N, C-alpha and C positions, 0 to 999 in steps of 0.2 A: 567557576564551576570545577568540581573535583573530578579526578580521573577515576572511573567507576570500578575498575579492577581492584580488588581488595586483598590480593596476595601479599603476605608479609607487610603488614600495615605500614611500617615505616617507609616502604619504598613505593607503594602504589595507591594508598588511599590518602594522597596529599593533593592540594589544590593545583592540579595541572603541572606539566613540565614546562621548563623554559623552551622557547622556540628552538627547534632543530636539535634538541638534546636527545641523543639516542641512548637507549638502555643497553644496547649490545656493542661489543667491541668489533671493529671492522675485521673481516676475514682475510683481507689482502690490502696492499698499499693502494691499489686502484679499486675503489669501492664507493658505492653511494647507497643511501637508504631511501626507500619509497615512502617517506613520511608525508602525511596528509596536510593539505592546506588547512582544512577544518581543525580547529582547536590547537594544533601544534604549530601552525605557521610554516609548514613544509612547502615543498615545491610541487607536490603532486595532488591532482584532484581525484579523490576516491569517491565512488558511488556505491550505494547498497540498495538491495531490493529483496523483499521476501521471496523465497524460492517458489512459493505457491502462486505467486503472481507472474512468474516468468515461464512461458511455455517453451521457449527456445532451449536447445541443447547446450551443453558446455562448449561444444565446438563452435556454435554460432555466437554465444555470449562472449567468447574470447576472441572473436574475429574483429578486426579493426573497423569494419563498416557497420557493426551492430549499433542500433540506436537505443540509447538508454535515457531518453528525455524524461521519462516518468520516475526515474530512480532518485533517491535522496542522497545528499552529501554524506560521505562516510568519514569516520575518524580511524586512522591507522598510525600507530598502534591504538587499539581501543576495542571495547566490546560492542556488541550490537546495541545494548542499552546506552552506551556512551554516545553513539551516533544518534539514537532516537531522542536523547535528551538534548544533544547539541542542536538538532533541527527543530526543537520545541514540540515534538510529538508527545513527550512526557516531561513533567517538571523535574528539577534537580532533586534526586532522592535524599540528598544530604541536608535538606531544609526541613525542620519540624518533623512531623510524622508522615511525610509524603511517601517514604519507602515502606511503611508498615504494611505487611501483607493484608491484615484484616481491613484496612482502609480501602483497598482495591483501587487505588489511584494508578498504580503501575501493575499490570497483570503479572501474576506469578506463574512460572512455567508449570508448577504442579497443578494449577487450576485450569490453565488454557492449553496445555500440551506442548510437546517439543517443537512441533512445526511452527508454532507462533514466533519462535526466535531462530528459525532456520533461514539463513540469508546468504545471498550472493554478495561478494565484494568485487569491485572491478576498477581498474585504472589503466592509463596509457602512459608510456614513457619512451624516451629515446636513449640509444646507447652512445656514450661519448666517443669522440674520435680516438682517444688514447687506448680504447679497448680493441681497436682493429688488429687483426692478426693474433689475437690471444683467445684463450678459452674463456667463455663467459658463463657465469654461474648465477643461479637464483637461489637464495637461501631464506628459508622460513625459520625464524628464531623461536617461534612459539605460537601455536594456534589451539584454541580450546573449543570444540573437542575433536571433531572429525572433519576432514576436509578433502575435497577433490581439487587439484590444482591444474588449471588450464592456461596455456600460453600460445598466443597466435594460432588458435584453432586446433591445437594438439593437447591431449591430456598428458601431463608430466607424471602424474602419480597421485598417491594419497599420503596424508600424514595424520596419524591418529594419536591421541593422548596429549594432555596439556603441556607436558614438560619435554617433549621430543623436539629436536631440530632436524632439518633436512635440507640438503643442497641438491639442486637439479642442474645438470649440464644443458644449457640452452644454446650452445655455440652454433649448432646447425639450424636453429629456428629463429635467431634474431634477425630483425630487419634493419636496414640502414635508415629507415624512416621511423614511423611510429610502431611501437610494440604494445600488445594488449595482454594484460594479466587478469584472469578471473578466478576467484576462489569460492567454492561452494562450502560454507561452514555450517555445520550442524551441532546442536547441543550434546551434552553427555547422554549416554544411553539411558541412565537411571538418574533423573534429576533429584529424587528424594523430596522431602518436605520438612518444613520447620516444625519444631515441637518434638515430642510432647514436653510438658512443663513439669517443674518440681521434682526432677529426678536428682537426688543429692549426689549421685556418682557421676553425673554428666551435666555440669553447668551450675551456675549459682541458683540458689533457692528463689523461686518466683520468676525465673527467666526461662526462655526457650533453651532446650538442650543443645549443647555444643555438637555441631554436625547434624542437627535436626533429628530425623527418625533413623539416621544411620545408613539409609539406602544409598546415598551418594558415594559411600565408601566402596561401592561395587565398580566405580570408575577410577582411572588414574588421573585425578584432578584434585583441586583444593576442597577439602572437607568444609572449610569455613564459608564456601560459597552459599551454603544452605543455612548459615548462621553460626555465630560464635560469640562468646560473651565480650570479647574485646574488639569486635568489629560490628557489623550490622546484626543485631541479635536474632532476627528471623530471616536472614539471608539476603542474597542479591537476586532480584527477580528473574534475570535471564541466566543465572548460574555462571556468570562471566563468560558467556558464549562469545567468541569472536577472535580477531587477530590481536592477541594481547601483548605480543612483542614485535620487534622490528621485522621488516622484510627488506632484504639486502640484495643488491646486484654487484658482483665483483668479478675481476679478471685475474687469470693466472697463466702460467705456462702449461706445458703438457703434463707435468708431474705436480701433484698437490699434496700438501701436508695436512693431516687432520689429527685431532685429539692428542696433543702432546701432554705428557704426564711425567712428573718427577716424584719418585719415592725415595725417602730419606731413612737411613738407619743409623742410630746412635748406640754405641756399645755401653749402655748404662751399667753401672753408675758413672762411668767415665764419660764426660761430655766435651772432651778436648779434641775429638775427631768425629767425623761422620762420613758415611758412604752414601753415594747417590746413584740411583738407577733411572735412566731416562728412556722413555718409550714414546714412539710416535708412529702413526699410521701413514704410509706412503702409497699414494694412488697413481697409477699410470692411467690417465684418462683417454688414451688413444688406442688404436688398433695395431700399433707397431711397437717394437721393442724400444725402451727408453733407458739410457744410461746417464749417470751423473754422480755428483758427490753430495752426500747428506752431511751437513756440518752443524755443530752446536758450539755456542760460546756462552759461558757464564760471565755476565758483565762484571760483577763485583770482583771476581778472582782473576779475570782475564784467561781463565782456563778454557781450552778448546779441544774438540775431539771431532773426528770425521770418519766416514766410511764410504767406499765406492759401492754404488748400488746399480744393479741391472734388473729392470722390471720387464716382465713379459706383457704382451698386450692385455690391457684392462686389469692388470694384476693389482691387488691391494695387499700390502704386507706391513706387519707390525715389526719395526726395527727397534732393537733394544741395545742400549749402551750401558755397560755395568762398570762399577768402580774397579773390579778385578782386572778388567781389560783396558781401562782408560784412567790413567793417574789423575787427569784433570777432574775426575768425579770423586776423588778422595779429598775431603776438606779437613784442614788443620785449624783448630781453634775456631770452629764455626760460630757465627752469630745466631743464637737460637731464637726461635719464636716462642713467646710465652703468652698465656692469657692476660687480659687486662688486670692490672694491679699485682701481677706476679713477675713482671719484667717487660722488656721491650718486644714489640711485634716486628722483629727484624725480618726482612724479606730479601730474596735473591731473584735475579732476572735471568732467564734462559732464552737465548735467541737461536732459532733453528732455521736452516735454509737448505734448499735443494737447488743446485746449479748445474747447468749444462752449457758451460761457456758464459751464459748469462743466467741470472737467477730466475728460476721457474716459480718459486713460491717461498714465502717466509712465514714463520709462526713464532710467537713469543709467549712465554708463560711466566707468571710471577708466583713464587712459592716460598714456603717457610721450612726451615730445618727444625724438625720436632719429632718426638716419639710419644705416641699416645697409646695408652693401654687401660684396661679396666679389669676389675675382679669383683667377687662377691664374698670376700673374706671379712665379713662384718657379722656382728651378733644376730642381726635380723635378716641376713642374706641379701640386703639391699645392695645395689651396684654402686661402686665408687670408681672414679676416673683419675688417671694419672697423666700428667704432661711432663715429659723429660724426667720421669722418675719421681715427681712430686705430686701429692694428692691435691 
């Protein structure tokens, strides 16, 4: 059976993932993913139920003693339709014409309404012993489209938009026994519809238009969910509603690193040197002042740089290291990244850490040294792109 999410076909519309293979990179050294038993062979039993059939509040649904005997097995990561195909409610849409909207084998959201694919996801899990004494985080790597997140009877918050990620500090809510996570997931606000046909400017002749009637573009989601000529031509019936990427639980110290980024600058046409600028967000997750050392190491050059940091309670700060201030960020004879068939795709590895006697958190990022630009200095004003000074 194929994994129903069809984002970037090469990654998601393939016949299932190998057991326990996660799409997301761990956020910390001490980390685990809440991958479902169903389909993926993970350790966690997920269940789903249509919200219209659940009278209880999120507080009750996310409590450990809530009874979910009538719920179906859920697939995580996976869309609502993935779970409904897995439990045989609907046939596999990748066979024959079973997915075709006009055949009405699998209901299309444009025909039955958004609430038809509005579902609760629920699971239970325990916190490992090596998390004791540390801050514990719950991270949602991707949900389509809107969600309310509940944990042990408390609402953690919302996450909206297909491509957003969000971490919640659950340190004060975790139990030494069983913990319950419940997520109310609803579809895009404007599902759109497949068609119309035969528009030369929007799809192949005789096929449904790419992006359907265009209405799905009012959401921050995949336009191809309503149909595209290289995927399912008339769309995915639930518009890929669900938990489409991993859910992770991880542990850190009191200071956390987020969103590391490396910007490179090459003094073209000279490519024998490069300057790097490193930025990273540093978060004090406590109500007290935290002090420590933020350090970075470029693995390939062994160049290192560091800075003493003092953070006020709950402060989030973006720290920037520039080549002007730190010689380790000045590269001589850098190995450049080139597009395929133009040269090697050389990469560097940056390791960042925040320590307070012991390491509170680490982050790593893989990056290429390259300079990309574009212009419209062409006879027809079409745009051309340059990499490292070459078109």
